Each structure stands twice: as structure tokens, then as C-alpha cells.
C-alpha positions, 0 to 999 in steps of 0.5 A, spaced: 745 569 509 741 563 505 745 557 509 740 551 505 733 551 509 735 558 514 739 562 516 747 560 518 745 563 526 739 558 527 744 552 524 750 555 529 745 555 536 743 547 533 750 544 532 756 549 536 757 550 543 754 556 547 761 557 547 762 557 541 757 560 538 759 567 537 766 565 534 768 565 526 772 559 525 767 553 523 762 559 519 763 556 512 764 549 514 758 549 517 754 552 511 757 547 506 754 543 511 747 546 511 746 547 503 749 540 502 743 537 505 738 542 503 741 539 496 739 531 498 733 533 499 731 537 492 735 531 490 730 526 494 724 530 494 725 530 486 723 538 487 726 545 489 724 548 496 727 554 496 723 561 494 725 564 487 723 569 482 722 567 474 725 561 475 724 558 468 723 550 466 722 547 460 720 541 459 716 537 454 709 539 449 707 533 449 700 533 455 695 537 458 698 538 466 705 539 468 707 540 476 712 545 477 718 543 481 718 550 485 710 551 489 706 554 493 707 559 486 705 567 486 705 568 479 707 565 472 709 570 468 710 566 461 708 560 457 713 559 452 712 553 445 717 551 439 718 546 435 723 546 432 732 548 436 732 553 432 725 556 433 724 562 436 720 561 442 713 562 441 709 567 448 702 563 448 700 566 456 694 568 454 692 561 452 686 558 458 691 556 463 689 553 469 692 552 476 694 551 483 698 554 486 699 549 493 700 544 489 704 547 483 699 544 478 699 546 471 692 545 468 693 546 459 686 544 458 688 540 452 695 538 451 699 543 448 702 538 441 706 533 439 712 530 441 718 533 441 714 541 442 718 542 448 714 549 453 718 553 457 714 557 463 717 562 468 714 563 474 715 565 481 715 560 487 719 555 493 719 556 500 720 563 504 725 562 510 729 566 514 735 569 511 737 575 515 741 574 520 741 578 526 747 584 524 742 585 519 738 590 518 730 588 518 731 582 522 726 580 528 725 572 531 719 569 527 720 562 527 719 559 535 712 556 537 709 561 541 711 568 534 710 563 528 710 571 524 712 571 518 720 570 516 724 579 516 723 582 509 718 577 506 717 577 499 712 583 496 709 578 490 707 574 496 706 579 500 700 582 493 698 573 493 691 574 495 690 581 492 693 577 485 688 578 479 687 572 480 688 572 486 693 568 490 695 563 496 695 567 503 702 569 505 704 564 511 702 557 507 709 559 502 712 559 508 718 553 510 713 548 513 715 546 520 717 539 520 721 539 513 726 546 517 725 540 523 728 535 518 733 540 515 736 540 522 736 534 524 741 532 518 745 536 519 747 535 527 748 527 524 753 531 519 755 535 523 757 528 528 759 524 524 765 529 520 772 531 522 771 537 525 779 538 528 783 534 523 785 528 526 782 523 521 787 520 521 787 516 527 780 514 524 781 507 523 778 506 514 772 504 516 769 509 520 771 514 515 768 509 510 761 510 513 763 518 514 764 519 507 757 514 505 753 517 510 746 517 508 739 521 510 737 519 516 731 514 517 726 519 521 728 525 515 726 520 510 720 518 514 718 526 513 720 527 506 714 522 504 709 528 504 715 532 499 716 528 494 715 530 487 713 524 483 711 529 475 718 526 471 720 531 466 
């Protein structure tokens, strides 16, 4: 189960005591925290970390290069252009296109056209992480320091990346970086420790409740995320 930047089981082991981990009473809340923190990471870094297939983005064509929101990427399925809103998309996928899968850069070799020409890219990319739960078929322990193997059910497209034409990058480069996963777990713990899990918040002072509602990313988390910020505006 996708819980943001990890599965529900791994997040529960970080937030709950061993006695509470088998229970399900907090599952929905923990899943919301995980996804919410992952969303805040995307917003802070101006990118999307999770892997998606056939993801589509549209941007102005008055540029010679552009950075994908999800990277690293496996393949660029289609590049299309149109000028007027009522125009049909024109496929230019066969035109010159130089890509850097690791940084997400697409270089067209020339400015596609004057604004407001639009360009639409369909591609597959982003980081992959363990989504299966221990009770799911195919689950394997793979995220420990001494066993950094691939997550269960690694997409076929990523496995085939080095053999594509043109060849892509090595599969391990699509794995969620450890520092990002650690930052996600740290921020989830910050939220978990600050919320009212037992419904006793009515006893808190208003100032304490306001502090909970205005939670920001922890300083250590921001420091980790700085190297993952995508600066291009689209």
C-alpha cells in the first residue's frame, strides 16, 4: 500500500510501539500522515518523487530545454505541440531530442516556437519504493543497510531500462534515495508526536492547538531536501 514514500507497515514500525503495531485502529490516520508529508515534500522541492507511468505534463514551447517534474525517467513516450487551444496536438516525437534521464532534462536542440505554443510530454519516471505489505504476495525485506536490494515488484520498464533503445540508466538509480526516506520518516514522527490521537485536545490550551495546526517541515528535513529542489518554473 502506497503510504507516501513507503508502505504502511514500515511507517507503523516507526510510529507505534511493538504492542500496537498489529492493530489497525490508527492505520487510516498513519496513512494520511504519510501521504500528507510526501505531498509537502513535493511542494517544497517543486517536483514529484513517486514513480508514475505515462505521466503527462504541458508547458510553454518558447524554450530549448525543459526539466521533467518526475525523474529519473525511464522513457519519453510522446512529444506533442499545439498553438491554439482548438488545435489538435501534433506529434513531433521523431524530432531531435536529447535527454538526461538522471536529471530529468530534455533538450530539444532549438526553441520549439514562440509563446503561447504549448508542448505536451508523456513519459514514465520517478523514484520507486516498497509498496507491498508483509502479507502481500511477492513481499521481500529489502530496505535494510545490509540488504539494499530492489523493492518488491520492481516495474518491468525500470528493469529493462539499460537495454532500451536508446539505453537508459541502471535500475538501482530509480530507488528512493535513503536520505529522502529517512527525512520522510522523521517528518512523519514530528506530525505523529504533535497530533491529538486520543481525542483529548479539548483539554489543551488554544496556543498549543495552534502550534499543532501550523506545523512546518523540521529544520533537519529542510536541510536534507535542499539538494533535491527543482528550480525550473513551468
